[in-house]
C-alpha positions as CSV (number, residue, x, y, z in Angstrom):
1,M,151.3,-21.8,35.5
2,K,151.2,-22.6,39.1
3,G,150.1,-18.7,39.8
4,N,147.4,-18.8,37.2
5,Q,146.1,-22.2,38.7
6,M,146.1,-20.7,42.1
7,R,144.3,-17.6,41.0
8,K,141.7,-19.7,39.3
9,A,141.0,-21.8,42.3
10,A,140.7,-18.8,44.5
11,L,138.3,-17.2,42.1
12,L,136.0,-20.3,41.9
13,S,136.2,-20.6,45.6
14,V,135.0,-17.1,46.3
15,A,132.4,-17.4,43.6
16,A,130.9,-20.7,44.8
17,A,130.6,-19.2,48.3
18,A,129.1,-15.9,47.1
19,L,126.5,-17.7,44.8
20,A,125.7,-20.3,47.5
21,C,124.9,-17.3,49.9
22,G,123.3,-15.2,47.4
23,S,121.0,-17.9,45.9
24,L,119.3,-18.4,49.1
25,A,118.1,-14.7,48.8
26,V,117.2,-14.6,45.2
27,S,113.7,-13.5,44.6
28,A,112.1,-13.8,41.2
29,Q,111.0,-11.4,38.7
30,A,108.7,-10.9,35.7
31,T,109.9,-9.9,32.4
32,E,109.1,-11.9,29.3
33,G,106.4,-13.6,31.3
34,Y,108.8,-14.7,34.0
35,F,112.0,-15.5,31.7
36,M,114.9,-13.2,31.9
37,P,116.2,-11.2,28.8
38,G,119.7,-12.3,29.5
39,Y,121.8,-13.6,32.4
40,S,124.8,-11.5,32.3
41,A,125.7,-7.8,32.0
42,P,126.8,-8.0,28.5
43,Q,123.6,-9.9,27.6
44,K,121.3,-7.8,29.4
45,A,122.8,-4.8,28.0
46,M,121.5,-5.8,24.7
47,A,118.0,-6.9,26.0
48,G,118.9,-10.5,25.7
49,A,119.9,-10.5,22.0
50,G,123.0,-12.5,20.9
51,V,122.3,-16.0,20.6
52,A,124.4,-15.8,17.5
53,N,127.0,-13.7,19.0
54,P,128.7,-15.4,22.0
55,E,130.8,-13.0,24.1
56,D,131.0,-14.4,27.6
57,A,130.9,-17.8,29.5
58,M,127.2,-17.1,30.3
59,A,126.6,-18.0,26.8
60,L,125.9,-21.4,28.2
61,A,122.7,-20.2,29.6
62,T,121.4,-19.1,26.3
63,N,123.2,-21.1,23.6
64,P,125.7,-23.9,24.6
65,A,127.1,-23.9,21.0
66,G,128.5,-20.5,21.8
67,I,131.1,-21.4,24.7
68,V,133.6,-23.0,22.0
69,A,134.2,-19.6,21.0
70,V,134.8,-17.9,24.4
71,G,138.2,-19.3,25.5
72,E,138.7,-20.0,29.2
73,E,136.9,-17.5,31.3
74,F,135.3,-17.2,34.8
75,E,132.7,-14.6,35.2
76,M,130.3,-13.7,38.0
77,G,127.7,-10.7,38.4
78,V,124.7,-9.5,40.4
79,S,121.7,-7.7,39.5
80,L,119.6,-5.2,41.5
81,F,116.2,-5.7,40.3
82,T,113.3,-3.4,41.2
83,P,109.8,-4.3,40.0
84,D,106.8,-1.9,40.7
85,R,103.6,-4.1,40.9
86,K,100.1,-2.8,41.7
87,Y,96.6,-3.2,40.8
88,T,93.5,-1.0,40.7
89,A,90.0,-2.1,41.6
90,T,86.9,-0.1,40.8
91,G,83.0,-0.9,41.0
92,P,81.2,-3.5,42.9
93,G,82.8,-6.8,43.5
94,F,84.9,-9.1,45.9
95,V,88.7,-8.1,45.6
96,A,89.9,-5.5,48.0
97,P,89.0,-2.7,48.7
98,G,85.7,-4.6,48.2
99,G,82.1,-3.8,48.1
100,M,81.5,-0.4,46.2
101,N,84.7,0.8,47.3
102,S,87.5,1.7,44.9
103,G,91.4,2.2,44.9
104,S,94.9,1.0,44.3
105,V,96.9,-1.6,46.2
106,A,100.7,-1.8,45.6
107,S,102.8,-4.8,46.3
108,R,105.7,-4.3,48.9
109,N,109.3,-5.7,48.6
110,K,110.5,-3.7,45.6
111,F,114.3,-4.7,45.7
112,F,115.9,-8.1,44.8
113,L,119.6,-9.2,44.3
114,V,120.0,-11.7,41.6
115,P,123.4,-13.5,41.4
116,G,125.0,-15.6,38.7
117,M,128.2,-17.0,37.6
118,A,129.7,-19.2,34.9
119,Y,133.1,-20.9,34.1
120,N,134.3,-21.7,30.4
121,Q,137.4,-24.0,29.7
122,P,138.5,-25.2,26.0
123,I,139.4,-28.7,25.8
124,D,141.3,-28.4,22.4
125,D,141.0,-26.1,19.4
126,H,137.6,-27.4,18.4
127,S,135.7,-28.3,21.7
128,S,135.1,-26.6,25.2
129,W,133.2,-27.3,28.6
130,G,131.6,-25.1,31.0
131,V,129.2,-24.7,33.9
132,A,126.9,-21.9,34.8
133,M,124.4,-21.1,37.7
134,Y,121.8,-18.4,37.3
135,A,118.1,-17.5,38.1
136,N,115.7,-17.8,35.4
137,G,112.8,-15.8,36.5
138,G,109.5,-16.1,38.3
139,M,107.2,-14.1,40.3
140,N,107.0,-12.3,43.6
141,T,104.1,-10.1,45.1
142,D,103.5,-9.1,48.6
143,Y,100.4,-7.1,49.2
144,P,99.5,-5.9,53.0
145,A,96.3,-6.9,54.7
146,V,94.2,-4.0,53.5
147,A,90.9,-3.6,54.5
148,N,88.1,-5.2,52.3
149,A,84.6,-4.5,52.7
150,S,83.5,-7.6,51.0
151,C,85.1,-9.8,53.7
152,P,83.4,-11.7,56.5
153,T,83.7,-9.9,59.9
154,G,87.3,-10.1,61.3
155,Y,88.7,-10.8,57.6
156,S,90.8,-8.4,55.5
157,G,93.2,-8.7,52.6
158,V,93.2,-8.8,48.9
159,F,91.2,-12.2,49.0
160,C,90.2,-12.0,52.6
161,G,93.1,-14.0,53.8
162,G,95.3,-11.3,55.5
163,K,98.6,-10.7,53.9
164,T,98.6,-11.8,50.2
165,G,101.2,-12.8,47.6
166,V,103.3,-15.5,46.1
167,N,107.2,-15.9,45.9
168,L,108.7,-18.3,43.3
169,N,112.7,-18.8,43.1
170,Q,114.3,-20.7,40.4
171,M,117.9,-21.5,40.4
172,F,119.6,-23.3,37.3
173,V,122.8,-25.2,37.2
174,S,124.0,-26.0,33.6
175,V,126.8,-28.2,32.6
176,G,127.8,-27.9,28.7
177,Y,129.8,-29.2,26.1
178,A,130.4,-27.5,22.7
179,W,132.2,-28.8,19.6
180,Q,133.0,-27.0,16.3
181,S,133.6,-28.6,12.8
182,G,134.3,-26.0,10.2
183,K,131.7,-23.4,10.1
184,L,129.3,-25.3,12.5
185,S,129.2,-25.2,16.3
186,L,127.1,-27.6,18.4
187,G,126.5,-27.4,22.0
188,I,124.5,-29.4,24.7
189,A,123.8,-28.6,28.4
190,P,122.2,-30.8,30.7
191,T,120.6,-28.7,33.4
192,V,119.3,-29.3,37.0
193,V,116.8,-26.9,38.5
194,L,115.8,-25.8,42.2
195,Q,112.5,-24.2,42.7
196,M,111.2,-22.5,46.0
197,F,107.5,-21.6,46.2
198,S,105.3,-20.0,48.9
199,A,101.8,-18.4,49.1
200,N,99.9,-16.3,51.4
201,G,96.4,-15.1,51.8
202,L,94.4,-17.5,49.8
203,A,93.0,-19.7,52.7
204,L,89.3,-18.4,52.2
205,F,89.3,-20.2,48.8
206,G,89.5,-23.4,50.7
207,M,86.8,-22.2,53.2
208,Y,84.4,-21.7,50.3
209,G,85.2,-25.3,48.9
210,L,87.0,-24.3,45.9
211,S,90.3,-26.4,46.4
212,S,90.8,-30.1,46.3
213,D,93.1,-30.0,49.2
214,P,92.4,-26.8,51.6
215,A,95.0,-27.9,54.1
216,N,97.7,-27.4,51.3
217,L,96.5,-24.3,49.6
218,S,98.0,-21.3,51.2
219,D,100.1,-20.1,54.3
220,R,102.1,-23.4,54.1
221,G,105.6,-21.8,54.1
222,I,108.2,-22.7,51.5
223,S,107.7,-25.6,49.3
224,Y,110.8,-27.1,47.4
225,S,110.9,-28.7,44.0
226,Y,113.5,-30.3,41.9
227,G,114.1,-31.4,38.5
228,G,115.7,-30.5,35.1
229,G,115.9,-30.9,31.3
230,L,118.0,-30.2,28.4
231,R,119.3,-27.1,26.4
232,A,121.0,-27.6,23.0
233,G,122.1,-25.2,20.4
234,A,123.8,-24.5,17.0
235,I,125.9,-21.7,15.3
236,W,126.7,-21.5,11.7
237,A,129.1,-19.0,10.5
238,V,127.7,-18.5,7.1
239,T,130.4,-15.9,6.1
240,P,133.3,-14.3,8.3
241,D,130.9,-11.5,9.0
242,L,127.5,-13.2,9.3
243,R,126.3,-15.9,11.7
244,L,123.1,-17.7,12.2
245,A,122.0,-19.5,15.3
246,V,119.3,-21.7,16.9
247,S,118.8,-22.8,20.6
248,G,116.2,-24.5,22.7
249,S,115.2,-25.9,25.7
250,T,113.1,-28.7,26.8
251,P,110.7,-28.2,29.5
252,M,112.2,-28.5,32.9
253,W,110.3,-31.4,34.3
254,M,109.8,-30.7,38.1
255,T,108.7,-32.5,41.1
256,K,105.6,-31.3,42.8
257,F,105.1,-28.5,45.3
258,T,103.7,-31.0,47.8
259,K,102.8,-28.0,50.3
260,Y,100.7,-26.3,47.6
261,K,99.1,-29.4,46.0
262,G,95.6,-27.8,46.7
263,L,96.4,-24.7,44.7
264,F,98.4,-25.6,41.5
265,A,96.8,-27.8,38.6
266,G,98.0,-31.6,38.8
267,G,98.3,-31.6,42.6
268,G,101.2,-28.9,42.7
269,S,102.7,-29.6,39.4
270,F,104.8,-26.6,38.1
271,D,107.1,-27.5,35.3
272,I,109.2,-24.8,33.7
273,P,108.1,-24.2,30.2
274,A,110.0,-25.2,27.1
275,S,111.5,-22.3,24.6
276,V,113.2,-21.9,21.4
277,T,115.4,-19.1,20.1
278,A,116.6,-18.2,16.7
279,G,119.0,-15.4,15.7
280,V,121.4,-13.6,13.5
281,A,124.6,-11.6,14.1
282,W,126.3,-9.4,11.4
283,D,129.6,-7.6,11.8
284,A,128.9,-4.6,10.0
285,S,132.3,-3.3,10.6
286,S,135.4,-4.3,12.6
287,D,134.1,-2.3,15.5
288,L,130.2,-2.7,15.2
289,T,127.9,-5.8,15.4
290,L,124.2,-5.8,15.0
291,M,122.0,-8.7,16.4
292,L,118.4,-9.8,15.9
293,D,116.7,-12.8,17.8
294,Y,113.2,-14.5,18.0
295,K,112.2,-16.3,21.2
296,H,109.1,-18.3,21.7
297,I,108.2,-19.3,25.3
298,F,105.6,-22.2,25.4
299,Y,103.7,-21.0,28.8
300,G,100.6,-23.0,27.1
301,G,102.4,-26.4,27.7
302,V,102.3,-26.0,31.8
303,E,98.6,-26.5,32.8
304,S,99.3,-24.6,36.3
305,V,100.4,-21.6,34.4
306,S,98.1,-21.7,31.3
307,N,94.9,-23.2,32.8
308,S,92.2,-20.7,32.6
309,P,91.1,-19.2,36.1
310,E,87.5,-19.7,35.3
311,N,87.9,-23.5,34.9
312,A,85.1,-25.2,36.9
313,D,87.2,-27.7,38.4
314,F,88.7,-27.2,41.9
315,F,92.1,-25.9,42.6
316,G,94.7,-28.6,42.6
317,K,92.8,-30.7,40.1
318,D,94.4,-31.8,36.6
319,D,92.0,-29.3,35.0
320,G,91.8,-26.9,38.0
321,P,92.3,-23.1,37.7
322,G,95.6,-21.6,36.7
323,F,96.7,-18.4,35.6
324,G,95.4,-18.4,32.0
325,W,98.9,-17.3,30.4
326,E,99.3,-17.6,26.7
327,D,102.7,-18.4,24.9
328,V,105.1,-15.6,24.6
329,D,106.9,-14.2,21.6
330,V,109.9,-12.0,22.0
331,I,112.0,-9.9,19.4
332,S,115.1,-8.7,20.5
333,F,117.4,-6.1,18.9
334,G,121.0,-5.5,20.0
335,T,124.2,-3.8,19.0
336,A,127.9,-3.9,20.4
337,F,130.3,-0.9,19.4
338,K,133.9,-1.0,20.3
339,L,134.6,2.4,21.1
340,T,138.4,1.8,21.8
341,P,140.3,-1.6,22.4
342,D,139.4,-1.6,26.1
343,C,135.7,-0.2,26.1
344,T,132.9,-1.8,24.1
345,L,129.3,0.1,24.4
346,R,126.2,-1.9,24.1
347,A,122.5,-1.2,23.5
348,G,119.2,-3.2,23.0
349,Y,115.5,-3.2,22.7
350,A,112.9,-6.2,23.1
351,H,109.4,-6.2,22.8
352,N,107.1,-9.1,23.9
353,N,103.4,-10.0,23.9
354,N,101.5,-9.7,27.2
355,P,100.5,-13.5,28.3
356,I,97.7,-12.2,30.3
357,D,94.3,-11.8,28.8
358,Q,91.8,-9.2,30.2
359,D,89.4,-12.1,31.2
360,D,91.9,-13.4,33.7
361,V,93.0,-10.3,35.6
362,T,91.8,-11.5,39.3
363,M,94.1,-14.5,39.6
364,N,97.0,-12.5,38.1
365,I,96.8,-9.9,40.8
366,L,99.3,-12.6,42.2
367,A,101.5,-12.6,39.1
368,P,100.9,-9.5,37.1
369,G,103.5,-10.4,34.5
370,V,102.1,-7.6,32.0
371,V,105.3,-5.8,30.7
372,T,106.0,-5.9,27.1
373,D,109.0,-3.4,26.3
374,H,112.6,-3.5,27.6
375,F,115.2,-0.8,26.7
376,S,118.8,-1.6,27.8
377,A,122.3,-0.2,27.5
378,G,125.7,-1.0,28.9
379,L,129.4,-1.0,28.6
380,S,132.4,-3.5,29.2
381,H,135.8,-2.1,30.3
382,R,139.2,-4.0,30.2
383,L,141.0,-3.4,33.4
384,G,144.2,-5.0,32.2
385,E,145.4,-8.5,30.5
386,H,142.9,-10.5,32.2
387,S,140.0,-8.6,34.0
388,I,137.0,-7.0,32.5
389,L,134.2,-5.1,34.3
390,D,130.6,-5.1,32.7
391,F,127.7,-2.8,33.5
392,A,124.2,-2.9,32.1
393,A,121.0,-0.8,32.8
394,M,117.4,-1.9,31.6
395,Y,114.4,0.0,31.8
396,V,110.8,-1.6,31.5
397,P,108.3,1.2,31.3
398,S,104.8,0.5,32.9
399,H,102.2,-1.5,31.2
400,S,98.8,-2.1,32.1
401,V,95.9,-4.8,31.5
402,S,92.3,-4.2,32.4
403,G,89.4,-6.6,32.6
404,I,86.0,-7.5,34.3
405,E,85.6,-11.2,35.0
406,M,83.6,-13.8,37.0
407,T,85.8,-16.6,38.5
408,P,85.4,-19.5,40.7
409,M,87.3,-17.7,43.4
410,G,84.4,-15.7,44.6
411,P,81.5,-13.2,43.4
412,N,83.6,-10.9,41.3
413,P,81.4,-10.1,38.1
414,Y,81.2,-6.5,37.9
415,R,84.5,-5.2,39.3
416,T,87.2,-3.8,36.9
417,I,90.6,-5.0,37.8
418,K,93.6,-3.3,36.4
419,L,97.0,-4.8,36.7
420,S,100.2,-2.5,36.2
421,M,103.8,-3.2,36.5
422,S,107.1,-1.6,35.6
423,E,110.9,-2.5,36.3
424,T,114.2,-1.3,36.4
425,D,117.4,-3.7,36.6
426,F,120.9,-2.8,37.3
427,T,123.7,-5.3,36.7
428,I,127.4,-5.3,37.5
429,G,129.6,-8.3,36.3
430,Y,133.3,-9.2,36.5
431,R,135.2,-11.5,34.0
432,Y,138.6,-12.9,34.3
433,Q,140.3,-14.4,31.0
434,F,142.9,-16.9,31.9
């Protein structure tokens, strides 16, 4: 017993130190809009499916009811995330290259490390508690100060403000409790969130009088936001082989990005949208489990994300321009096959609608979250009585949205903008079962 407790303490200490360092370097990503299709290697290997089939301690991040079925377990992992973001501009207009010039501009910084960890412990035969730290998602773009024929003399960049882009990081800490009675499991997980945001290259919007607070519009360094909300879920074992589940999250109500109150609607407001997921898991045999999930993400409930870029009010006002994002619906399919007692193979596919309309492409050069399909696979290999190694790979093929728009950001009425994005993600995880 004493040796087991020492191993547990050592694991948790190393994990806390690693995550504390890693969380400072997390750069956000764009997948289901900007939500993640899973937070651990087993979840990502099935493209995020499995809300009704908890397999690891990170189930707390998707359905808190699942942790009562996990047992005592510690896990940690890291993903290497590689997005490829670019846009192409053709015809006359304002956005770089500008004027009658045409061409493509690619975002830099294509490699990001995303850590996560979770710990789960049974309280008795019918209840458990757990804690999880993870990155939910977000957005990063970094365009160089490319030549722009439409800029005033001495200016360059996508929007004539030099190097241009945004960086949004979101770190979550959830503490959960789950209770089982008969065939029904219920769980709840209060969650706190830290957001970090920065924006560059947008200062000319203030010079043209488009912002309610030009001094807090762009190039202000990192701004921090704090807040939280609640996630809850349920799992019903209809039969020994069939499980139904539902899980949902309130919005994460956040303090404002004060350094960017002249950019985001509501004076710097940037809450994290609510979501709801329903799913089914069927044990087709003793070795094969099939899963189907449906998720809805309420981007329309966050004005700074959903307001149209064509809104006539100033940036930073309650009805000021946003990104024009619509709600996202996600369908995920997953399968887990036990090849041997020590090896489980997984695969998945997920499809979501694109949240960006063709009329809103100019503003979304900063946030081109247009991808719609996720293909994934992975495996788990037991190393011994206590240890499991998990691997996952995800491929997100390129998807594009094109449009011609006139926005309050400057004269761009006849320029066609094409946004394109693709992604790959490789995750490795380690689980220790006590």
